[in-house]
C-alpha positions as a LaTeX table, in Angstrom:
\begin{tabular}{lrrr}
\hline
Residue & $x$ (\AA) & $y$ (\AA) & $z$ (\AA) \\
\hline
Unk1 & 0.00 & 0.00 & 0.00 \\
Unk2 & 1.40 & 3.43 & $-0.86$ \\
Unk3 & 2.82 & 4.95 & 2.29 \\
Unk4 & 1.00 & 8.23 & 1.72 \\
Unk5 & $-2.37$ & 6.52 & 2.13 \\
Unk6 & $-3.15$ & 6.99 & 5.83 \\
Unk7 & $-6.93$ & 7.32 & 6.20 \\
Unk8 & $-8.18$ & 10.15 & 8.38 \\
Unk9 & $-10.00$ & 7.76 & 10.71 \\
Unk10 & $-6.56$ & 6.47 & 11.75 \\
Unk11 & $-4.65$ & 9.75 & 11.94 \\
Unk12 & $-7.30$ & 12.05 & 13.44 \\
Unk13 & $-9.62$ & 12.17 & 16.43 \\
Unk14 & $-13.38$ & 12.51 & 16.28 \\
Unk15 & $-16.46$ & 12.72 & 18.52 \\
Unk16 & $-16.53$ & 10.00 & 21.17 \\
Unk17 & $-13.16$ & 8.65 & 20.12 \\
Unk18 & $-12.53$ & 7.10 & 23.54 \\
Unk19 & $-14.92$ & 4.31 & 22.53 \\
Unk20 & $-15.93$ & 4.95 & 18.90 \\
Unk21 & $-12.87$ & 4.47 & 16.70 \\
Unk22 & $-14.54$ & 5.11 & 13.36 \\
Unk23 & $-17.82$ & 5.39 & 11.49 \\
Unk24 & $-18.33$ & 3.96 & 8.02 \\
Unk25 & $-21.20$ & 4.52 & 5.58 \\
Unk26 & $-21.08$ & 2.09 & 2.67 \\
Unk27 & $-23.39$ & 2.10 & $-0.35$ \\
Unk28 & $-23.69$ & $-0.92$ & $-2.66$ \\
Unk29 & $-24.55$ & $-0.18$ & $-6.28$ \\
Unk30 & $-24.58$ & $-2.04$ & $-9.61$ \\
Unk31 & $-24.60$ & $-0.77$ & $-13.17$ \\
Unk32 & $-27.76$ & $-1.34$ & $-15.14$ \\
Unk33 & $-27.44$ & $-3.97$ & $-17.87$ \\
Unk34 & $-24.11$ & $-5.39$ & $-16.66$ \\
Unk35 & $-23.75$ & $-8.85$ & $-15.11$ \\
Unk36 & $-22.97$ & $-8.70$ & $-11.40$ \\
Unk37 & $-19.32$ & $-9.38$ & $-10.54$ \\
Unk38 & $-20.01$ & $-12.91$ & $-9.29$ \\
Unk39 & $-21.28$ & $-13.91$ & $-12.74$ \\
Unk40 & $-19.23$ & $-11.56$ & $-14.89$ \\
Unk41 & $-16.44$ & $-12.52$ & $-17.27$ \\
Unk42 & $-13.17$ & $-10.60$ & $-17.46$ \\
Unk43 & $-14.46$ & $-8.58$ & $-20.41$ \\
Unk44 & $-17.51$ & $-7.52$ & $-18.38$ \\
Unk45 & $-15.39$ & $-6.54$ & $-15.38$ \\
Unk46 & $-13.05$ & $-4.54$ & $-17.57$ \\
Unk47 & $-15.98$ & $-2.72$ & $-19.20$ \\
Unk48 & $-17.37$ & $-1.80$ & $-15.77$ \\
Unk49 & $-13.97$ & $-0.64$ & $-14.49$ \\
Unk50 & $-13.44$ & 1.52 & $-17.58$ \\
Unk51 & $-16.90$ & 3.04 & $-17.28$ \\
Unk52 & $-16.42$ & 3.89 & $-13.61$ \\
Unk53 & $-12.92$ & 5.32 & $-14.06$ \\
Unk54 & $-14.11$ & 7.43 & $-16.99$ \\
Unk55 & $-16.69$ & 8.93 & $-14.65$ \\
Unk56 & $-14.11$ & 9.45 & $-11.91$ \\
Unk57 & $-11.68$ & 11.22 & $-14.23$ \\
Unk58 & $-14.35$ & 13.59 & $-15.55$ \\
Unk59 & $-14.30$ & 17.30 & $-14.81$ \\
Unk60 & $-14.97$ & 18.45 & $-11.28$ \\
Unk61 & $-14.05$ & 15.31 & $-9.33$ \\
Unk62 & $-10.96$ & 16.77 & $-7.60$ \\
Unk63 & $-12.72$ & 20.04 & $-6.93$ \\
Unk64 & $-15.62$ & 18.35 & $-5.15$ \\
Unk65 & $-13.93$ & 15.46 & $-3.36$ \\
Unk66 & $-10.26$ & 16.34 & $-3.13$ \\
Unk67 & $-7.41$ & 14.85 & $-5.10$ \\
Unk68 & $-8.41$ & 11.42 & $-6.36$ \\
Unk69 & $-6.06$ & 8.51 & $-6.87$ \\
Unk70 & $-6.64$ & 5.06 & $-8.34$ \\
Unk71 & $-4.98$ & 2.00 & $-6.81$ \\
Unk72 & $-4.80$ & $-1.32$ & $-8.68$ \\
Unk73 & $-4.16$ & $-4.07$ & $-6.10$ \\
Unk74 & $-2.83$ & $-6.47$ & $-8.73$ \\
Unk75 & $-0.07$ & $-3.98$ & $-9.56$ \\
Unk76 & 1.17 & $-3.85$ & $-5.96$ \\
Unk77 & 3.80 & $-6.56$ & $-5.78$ \\
Unk78 & 4.37 & $-6.54$ & $-2.01$ \\
Unk79 & 1.72 & $-8.66$ & $-0.30$ \\
Unk80 & 2.08 & $-6.62$ & 2.89 \\
Unk81 & 1.21 & $-3.42$ & 1.01 \\
Unk82 & $-1.86$ & $-4.99$ & $-0.58$ \\
Unk83 & $-3.10$ & $-6.28$ & 2.74 \\
Unk84 & $-2.49$ & $-2.92$ & 4.40 \\
Unk85 & $-5.50$ & $-1.81$ & 2.36 \\
Unk86 & $-7.52$ & $-4.32$ & 4.37 \\
Unk87 & $-6.07$ & $-3.27$ & 7.71 \\
Unk88 & $-6.93$ & 0.38 & 7.08 \\
Unk89 & $-10.48$ & $-0.60$ & 6.01 \\
Unk90 & $-9.95$ & 0.93 & 2.56 \\
Unk91 & $-10.72$ & $-2.39$ & 0.87 \\
Unk92 & $-11.86$ & $-5.89$ & 1.75 \\
Unk93 & $-9.71$ & $-9.00$ & 1.67 \\
Unk94 & $-12.07$ & $-10.36$ & $-0.98$ \\
Unk95 & $-11.38$ & $-7.32$ & $-3.13$ \\
Unk96 & $-7.58$ & $-7.16$ & $-2.94$ \\
Unk97 & $-7.36$ & $-10.88$ & $-3.71$ \\
Unk98 & $-10.06$ & $-10.76$ & $-6.39$ \\
Unk99 & $-7.89$ & $-10.43$ & $-9.48$ \\
Unk100 & $-7.83$ & $-8.06$ & $-12.42$ \\
Unk101 & $-10.13$ & $-5.13$ & $-13.15$ \\
Unk102 & $-10.83$ & $-4.34$ & $-9.51$ \\
Unk103 & $-9.42$ & $-0.86$ & $-8.92$ \\
Unk104 & $-9.81$ & 1.16 & $-5.75$ \\
Unk105 & $-10.58$ & 4.88 & $-5.94$ \\
Unk106 & $-9.43$ & 6.91 & $-2.95$ \\
Unk107 & $-9.39$ & 10.59 & $-2.09$ \\
Unk108 & $-6.31$ & 12.19 & $-0.53$ \\
Unk109 & $-7.59$ & 12.09 & 3.05 \\
Unk110 & $-8.81$ & 8.52 & 2.79 \\
Unk111 & $-12.29$ & 9.55 & 3.89 \\
Unk112 & $-13.90$ & 8.52 & 0.61 \\
Unk113 & $-13.15$ & 5.33 & $-1.26$ \\
Unk114 & $-14.71$ & 3.18 & $-3.93$ \\
Unk115 & $-14.14$ & $-0.51$ & $-4.55$ \\
Unk116 & $-14.91$ & $-1.42$ & $-8.16$ \\
Unk117 & $-16.06$ & $-4.98$ & $-8.93$ \\
Unk118 & $-16.03$ & $-6.34$ & $-5.42$ \\
Unk119 & $-19.26$ & $-8.21$ & $-4.54$ \\
Unk120 & $-21.10$ & $-5.42$ & $-6.37$ \\
Unk121 & $-19.92$ & $-3.18$ & $-9.19$ \\
Unk122 & $-19.52$ & $-0.25$ & $-6.80$ \\
Unk123 & $-18.95$ & $-0.19$ & $-3.07$ \\
Unk124 & $-18.91$ & 3.50 & $-2.15$ \\
Unk125 & $-17.76$ & 4.20 & 1.37 \\
Unk126 & $-16.94$ & 7.08 & 3.65 \\
Unk127 & $-14.97$ & 6.40 & 6.83 \\
Unk128 & $-14.58$ & 9.11 & 9.48 \\
Unk129 & $-12.94$ & 9.11 & 12.92 \\
Unk130 & $-15.17$ & 8.78 & 15.97 \\
Unk131 & $-18.96$ & 8.73 & 15.95 \\
Unk132 & $-20.17$ & 10.65 & 12.87 \\
Unk133 & $-22.95$ & 8.59 & 11.23 \\
Unk134 & $-24.87$ & 11.42 & 9.58 \\
Unk135 & $-21.77$ & 13.15 & 8.24 \\
Unk136 & $-20.40$ & 9.87 & 6.89 \\
Unk137 & $-23.71$ & 9.12 & 5.19 \\
Unk138 & $-23.95$ & 12.58 & 3.66 \\
Unk139 & $-20.43$ & 12.37 & 2.22 \\
Unk140 & $-21.10$ & 8.90 & 0.76 \\
Unk141 & $-24.41$ & 10.14 & $-0.69$ \\
Unk142 & $-22.72$ & 13.10 & $-2.34$ \\
Unk143 & $-20.18$ & 10.82 & $-4.03$ \\
Unk144 & $-22.99$ & 8.44 & $-4.97$ \\
Unk145 & $-25.02$ & 11.26 & $-6.53$ \\
Unk146 & $-21.99$ & 12.38 & $-8.52$ \\
Unk147 & $-21.53$ & 8.89 & $-9.98$ \\
Unk148 & $-25.26$ & 8.41 & $-10.53$ \\
Unk149 & $-25.21$ & 11.47 & $-12.79$ \\
Unk150 & $-22.81$ & 9.62 & $-15.09$ \\
Unk151 & $-23.68$ & 5.93 & $-14.58$ \\
Unk152 & $-27.08$ & 4.25 & $-14.73$ \\
Unk153 & $-27.75$ & 2.13 & $-11.62$ \\
Unk154 & $-29.67$ & $-1.14$ & $-11.50$ \\
Unk155 & $-32.81$ & $-0.55$ & $-9.42$ \\
Unk156 & $-36.57$ & $-1.01$ & $-9.36$ \\
Unk157 & $-39.39$ & 0.97 & $-7.80$ \\
Unk158 & $-40.44$ & $-2.00$ & $-5.67$ \\
Unk159 & $-37.08$ & $-3.15$ & $-4.35$ \\
Unk160 & $-34.78$ & $-0.15$ & $-4.65$ \\
Unk161 & $-31.14$ & $-0.75$ & $-5.58$ \\
Unk162 & $-30.41$ & $-4.27$ & $-6.80$ \\
Unk163 & $-27.39$ & $-5.96$ & $-5.24$ \\
Unk164 & $-25.58$ & $-9.29$ & $-5.38$ \\
Unk165 & $-26.74$ & $-10.16$ & $-1.87$ \\
Unk166 & $-30.33$ & $-9.90$ & $-0.71$ \\
Unk167 & $-28.94$ & $-8.55$ & 2.56 \\
Unk168 & $-28.02$ & $-5.31$ & 0.77 \\
Unk169 & $-31.00$ & $-4.81$ & $-1.49$ \\
Unk170 & $-33.07$ & $-1.65$ & $-1.05$ \\
Unk171 & $-31.02$ & 1.32 & 0.11 \\
Unk172 & $-27.77$ & $-0.63$ & $-0.24$ \\
Unk173 & $-26.62$ & 1.16 & 2.92 \\
Unk174 & $-24.50$ & $-0.51$ & 5.57 \\
Unk175 & $-23.77$ & 1.97 & 8.34 \\
Unk176 & $-21.26$ & 0.68 & 10.87 \\
Unk177 & $-19.40$ & 2.01 & 13.87 \\
Unk178 & $-16.18$ & 0.45 & 15.18 \\
Unk179 & $-16.32$ & 0.34 & 18.97 \\
Unk180 & $-13.74$ & $-0.48$ & 21.64 \\
Unk181 & $-15.52$ & $-2.31$ & 24.47 \\
Unk182 & $-12.54$ & $-2.88$ & 26.75 \\
Unk183 & $-14.44$ & $-2.03$ & 29.94 \\
Unk184 & $-17.41$ & $-4.29$ & 29.21 \\
Unk185 & $-15.07$ & $-7.09$ & 28.17 \\
Unk186 & $-12.98$ & $-6.78$ & 31.35 \\
Unk187 & $-16.14$ & $-7.12$ & 33.43 \\
Unk188 & $-17.47$ & $-9.97$ & 31.29 \\
Unk189 & $-20.46$ & $-7.88$ & 30.23 \\
Unk190 & $-19.73$ & $-7.37$ & 26.52 \\
Unk191 & $-21.68$ & $-10.40$ & 25.27 \\
Unk192 & $-24.92$ & $-9.54$ & 27.16 \\
Unk193 & $-24.75$ & $-5.92$ & 26.00 \\
Unk194 & $-24.16$ & $-6.87$ & 22.37 \\
Unk195 & $-26.76$ & $-9.63$ & 22.45 \\
Unk196 & $-29.37$ & $-7.09$ & 23.56 \\
Unk197 & $-28.39$ & $-4.87$ & 20.63 \\
Unk198 & $-28.74$ & $-7.76$ & 18.19 \\
Unk199 & $-32.29$ & $-8.36$ & 19.42 \\
Unk200 & $-33.08$ & $-4.85$ & 18.13 \\
Unk201 & $-32.03$ & $-5.90$ & 14.60 \\
Unk202 & $-28.55$ & $-4.47$ & 14.99 \\
Unk203 & $-25.72$ & $-6.56$ & 13.58 \\
Unk204 & $-22.52$ & $-7.13$ & 15.55 \\
Unk205 & $-19.41$ & $-8.32$ & 13.74 \\
Unk206 & $-15.69$ & $-8.59$ & 14.27 \\
Unk207 & $-13.01$ & $-6.08$ & 13.44 \\
Unk208 & $-13.04$ & $-6.78$ & 9.70 \\
Unk209 & $-16.77$ & $-7.15$ & 9.21 \\
Unk210 & $-18.89$ & $-10.12$ & 8.26 \\
Unk211 & $-17.39$ & $-13.51$ & 8.93 \\
Unk212 & $-14.65$ & $-12.28$ & 11.29 \\
Unk213 & $-14.22$ & $-12.37$ & 15.04 \\
Unk214 & $-13.55$ & $-9.51$ & 17.41 \\
Unk215 & $-9.93$ & $-8.75$ & 18.19 \\
Unk216 & $-8.73$ & $-6.53$ & 21.00 \\
Unk217 & $-12.31$ & $-6.06$ & 22.27 \\
Unk218 & $-13.19$ & $-4.22$ & 19.04 \\
Unk219 & $-16.55$ & $-4.79$ & 17.40 \\
Unk220 & $-18.41$ & $-3.40$ & 14.40 \\
Unk221 & $-22.05$ & $-2.50$ & 15.06 \\
Unk222 & $-24.24$ & $-1.88$ & 12.02 \\
Unk223 & $-27.75$ & $-2.07$ & 10.60 \\
Unk224 & $-28.98$ & $-5.57$ & 9.82 \\
Unk225 & $-31.63$ & $-4.57$ & 7.27 \\
Unk226 & $-31.24$ & $-2.37$ & 4.19 \\
Unk227 & $-34.74$ & $-2.66$ & 2.77 \\
Unk228 & $-37.94$ & $-1.27$ & 4.25 \\
Unk229 & $-36.24$ & 1.69 & 5.91 \\
Unk230 & $-34.97$ & 4.99 & 4.53 \\
Unk231 & $-31.31$ & 5.89 & 4.82 \\
Unk232 & $-32.26$ & 8.45 & 7.48 \\
Unk233 & $-34.19$ & 5.83 & 9.45 \\
Unk234 & $-31.24$ & 3.43 & 9.32 \\
Unk235 & $-28.89$ & 6.15 & 10.52 \\
Unk236 & $-31.17$ & 7.09 & 13.40 \\
Unk237 & $-31.55$ & 3.45 & 14.45 \\
Unk238 & $-27.82$ & 2.71 & 14.34 \\
Unk239 & $-26.89$ & 5.89 & 16.15 \\
Unk240 & $-29.38$ & 5.18 & 18.94 \\
Unk241 & $-28.04$ & 1.65 & 19.39 \\
Unk242 & $-24.43$ & 2.81 & 19.35 \\
Unk243 & $-25.05$ & 5.62 & 21.84 \\
Unk244 & $-26.71$ & 3.14 & 24.18 \\
Unk245 & $-23.75$ & 0.76 & 23.89 \\
Unk246 & $-21.29$ & 3.59 & 24.46 \\
Unk247 & $-23.18$ & 4.56 & 27.61 \\
Unk248 & $-22.90$ & 0.93 & 28.77 \\
Unk249 & $-19.16$ & 1.02 & 28.12 \\
Unk250 & $-18.78$ & 4.29 & 30.03 \\
Unk251 & $-20.74$ & 2.79 & 32.92 \\
Unk252 & $-18.43$ & $-0.23$ & 32.91 \\
Unk253 & $-15.38$ & 2.02 & 32.97 \\
Unk254 & $-16.76$ & 4.02 & 35.90 \\
Unk255 & $-17.33$ & 0.77 & 37.76 \\
Unk256 & $-13.77$ & $-0.33$ & 37.06 \\
Unk257 & $-12.37$ & 3.00 & 38.25 \\
Unk258 & $-14.32$ & 2.86 & 41.50 \\
Unk259 & $-14.52$ & $-0.83$ & 42.40 \\
Unk260 & $-11.80$ & $-2.69$ & 40.50 \\
Unk261 & $-9.04$ & $-0.17$ & 40.06 \\
Unk262 & $-6.36$ & $-2.33$ & 41.67 \\
Unk263 & $-7.34$ & $-5.38$ & 39.62 \\
Unk264 & $-7.33$ & $-3.34$ & 36.42 \\
Unk265 & $-4.01$ & $-1.70$ & 37.29 \\
Unk266 & $-2.41$ & $-5.11$ & 37.76 \\
Unk267 & $-3.81$ & $-6.36$ & 34.45 \\
Unk268 & $-2.55$ & $-3.24$ & 32.65 \\
Unk269 & 0.93 & $-3.67$ & 34.12 \\
Unk270 & 0.95 & $-7.33$ & 33.08 \\
Unk271 & 0.03 & $-6.30$ & 29.54 \\
Unk272 & 2.77 & $-3.67$ & 29.51 \\
Unk273 & 5.34 & $-6.17$ & 30.76 \\
Unk274 & 4.23 & $-8.79$ & 28.25 \\
Unk275 & 4.71 & $-6.40$ & 25.35 \\
Unk276 & 8.03 & $-5.05$ & 26.57 \\
Unk277 & 9.51 & $-8.50$ & 27.17 \\
Unk278 & 7.94 & $-10.50$ & 24.36 \\
Unk279 & 10.18 & $-11.99$ & 21.69 \\
Unk280 & 7.11 & $-12.73$ & 19.58 \\
Unk281 & 3.45 & $-11.69$ & 19.52 \\
Unk282 & 0.59 & $-13.01$ & 17.45 \\
Unk283 & $-1.88$ & $-10.43$ & 16.20 \\
Unk284 & $-4.46$ & $-11.42$ & 18.79 \\
Unk285 & $-1.92$ & $-11.39$ & 21.62 \\
Unk286 & $-0.79$ & $-7.91$ & 20.61 \\
Unk287 & $-4.34$ & $-6.60$ & 20.42 \\
Unk288 & $-5.31$ & $-8.11$ & 23.78 \\
Unk289 & $-2.42$ & $-6.26$ & 25.43 \\
Unk290 & $-3.00$ & $-3.04$ & 23.52 \\
Unk291 & $-6.69$ & $-3.08$ & 24.44 \\
Unk292 & $-5.82$ & $-3.22$ & 28.15 \\
Unk293 & $-3.19$ & $-0.49$ & 27.80 \\
Unk294 & $-5.68$ & 1.76 & 26.02 \\
Unk295 & $-8.28$ & 1.14 & 28.72 \\
Unk296 & $-5.71$ & 1.81 & 31.46 \\
Unk297 & $-4.74$ & 5.05 & 29.76 \\
Unk298 & $-8.36$ & 6.24 & 29.67 \\
Unk299 & $-8.80$ & 5.45 & 33.37 \\
Unk300 & $-5.39$ & 6.82 & 34.41 \\
Unk301 & $-4.12$ & 3.53 & 35.81 \\
Unk302 & $-1.33$ & 3.03 & 33.32 \\
Unk303 & 0.95 & 4.76 & 30.84 \\
Unk304 & $-0.57$ & 7.03 & 28.23 \\
Unk305 & $-1.68$ & 5.35 & 25.02 \\
Unk306 & $-3.56$ & 7.81 & 22.83 \\
Unk307 & $-6.46$ & 6.84 & 20.59 \\
Unk308 & $-4.36$ & 7.86 & 17.59 \\
Unk309 & $-1.45$ & 5.57 & 18.47 \\
Unk310 & $-3.85$ & 2.76 & 19.34 \\
Unk311 & $-5.44$ & 3.02 & 15.89 \\
Unk312 & $-2.07$ & 3.32 & 14.17 \\
Unk313 & $-0.96$ & 0.07 & 15.79 \\
Unk314 & $-4.29$ & $-1.51$ & 14.98 \\
Unk315 & $-3.67$ & $-1.05$ & 11.25 \\
Unk316 & 0.06 & $-1.77$ & 11.26 \\
Unk317 & 0.40 & $-5.19$ & 12.89 \\
Unk318 & $-1.07$ & $-7.35$ & 10.14 \\
Unk319 & $-4.44$ & $-8.27$ & 11.62 \\
Unk320 & $-6.22$ & $-8.19$ & 8.26 \\
Unk321 & $-3.94$ & $-10.81$ & 6.76 \\
Unk322 & $-5.77$ & $-13.75$ & 8.30 \\
Unk323 & $-9.09$ & $-12.04$ & 9.01 \\
Unk324 & $-10.95$ & $-14.49$ & 6.78 \\
Unk325 & $-8.61$ & $-17.45$ & 6.91 \\
Unk326 & $-6.16$ & $-18.44$ & 4.22 \\
Unk327 & $-2.57$ & $-17.47$ & 4.77 \\
Unk328 & $-1.45$ & $-16.93$ & 8.31 \\
Unk329 & $-0.23$ & $-13.58$ & 9.51 \\
Unk330 & 3.26 & $-15.07$ & 9.85 \\
Unk331 & 3.51 & $-15.22$ & 6.06 \\
Unk332 & 3.35 & $-11.42$ & 5.92 \\
Unk333 & 4.56 & $-10.24$ & 9.31 \\
Unk334 & 6.44 & $-12.54$ & 11.63 \\
Unk335 & 5.43 & $-12.66$ & 15.27 \\
Unk336 & 8.94 & $-11.48$ & 16.16 \\
Unk337 & 8.71 & $-8.47$ & 13.87 \\
Unk338 & 5.29 & $-7.62$ & 15.27 \\
Unk339 & 6.60 & $-7.74$ & 18.84 \\
Unk340 & 9.47 & $-5.41$ & 17.94 \\
Unk341 & 7.20 & $-2.97$ & 16.07 \\
Unk342 & 4.70 & $-2.70$ & 18.94 \\
Unk343 & 7.40 & $-2.40$ & 21.60 \\
Unk344 & 9.31 & 0.35 & 19.81 \\
Unk345 & 6.17 & 2.33 & 19.06 \\
Unk346 & 5.03 & 2.16 & 22.68 \\
Unk347 & 8.44 & 3.17 & 23.97 \\
Unk348 & 8.12 & 6.29 & 21.82 \\
Unk349 & 4.56 & 6.87 & 23.04 \\
Unk350 & 5.37 & 6.43 & 26.70 \\
Unk351 & 8.42 & 8.71 & 26.46 \\
Unk352 & 10.32 & 6.23 & 28.64 \\
Unk353 & 13.88 & 5.00 & 29.07 \\
Unk354 & 14.82 & 1.91 & 27.07 \\
Unk355 & 17.04 & $-0.52$ & 28.97 \\
Unk356 & 20.21 & $-2.12$ & 27.63 \\
Unk357 & 19.18 & $-5.14$ & 25.56 \\
Unk358 & 20.57 & $-8.68$ & 25.91 \\
Unk359 & 23.44 & $-9.35$ & 23.52 \\
Unk360 & 22.06 & $-12.60$ & 22.08 \\
Unk361 & 18.81 & $-11.14$ & 20.76 \\
Unk362 & 19.30 & $-7.38$ & 20.43 \\
Unk363 & 16.44 & $-6.95$ & 18.00 \\
Unk364 & 13.89 & $-8.97$ & 19.93 \\
Unk365 & 13.92 & $-7.52$ & 23.45 \\
Unk366 & 13.09 & $-4.26$ & 25.06 \\
Unk367 & 11.99 & $-2.68$ & 28.28 \\
Unk368 & 11.18 & 0.67 & 29.69 \\
Unk369 & 11.09 & 2.35 & 33.07 \\
Unk370 & 8.03 & 4.13 & 34.38 \\
Unk371 & 8.81 & 7.12 & 36.50 \\
\hline
\end{tabular}
């Protein structure tokens, strides 16, 4: 992945960023008269890609949406760079591994992106830091309207937008918020809270969406239904559910600060020690420790770990590599390299003193002192 592509949801803060890491509005669209990607031949996919890119390169795109760039995953030779697109939520694993004629359109801030020929011809998405559902939807809608003025969409009056999956038919909108439920998880209350949300027709998924598990106490909460509700109704429903869950997380954190501060402090210190002394870390081990450190930072029972650094580490330690199975993360980032990366970044964040390292493994050890 080009180094200059650092989406704003990673590099910036937003409303409610202590719990809400990002908000994504994604619109699924297909071009009228073209076979859907799952049934299309290479010639069909190429025709769709050319039609979409012609629209993107037309007059006024940069002026309205910022400088636009096109990324072709098949032209990125380094597997780690391709999969960084998954880690930063710019593209799905399915898309970057999909083959030819599947470009990604991205604006300079990484807030707007478009996957061409993923499950649908167009997957338009806006990702913003923090809790910003209405703003994310409005930005995605503006980009959608721009493309709709140049491309005819497949839709009917009865069903709305036609999509490859019945789960997306209608508005084609999937509005999701990435939430860090470290407090609820520490108290063992995350599953009951999320189960209650699911009973209200709210979907709960793992870090990388459908078919993936949570990592580091991070979940994606989104609408379950795209048909039968307007985009505004979906946004209102998701926001209400998310705000309720955030209030539950805040309540859990207050309980930890008042009743379990010593227990939490010990767990945070164990996580810090594990990271500083580890010769290797799997992605899940790293995220489990980072989740505790982030929680401890918020409750002032451990060293400072900002939301920005937490998100930067989230997208840099290769979690998306094995999000849906297939190759293991070790094939892209070794557990030893991951341990070193996390340790060095936290040493910088904590502004601490690094101890002299053992001679036999100078690149694999590290420690710090807390004043």
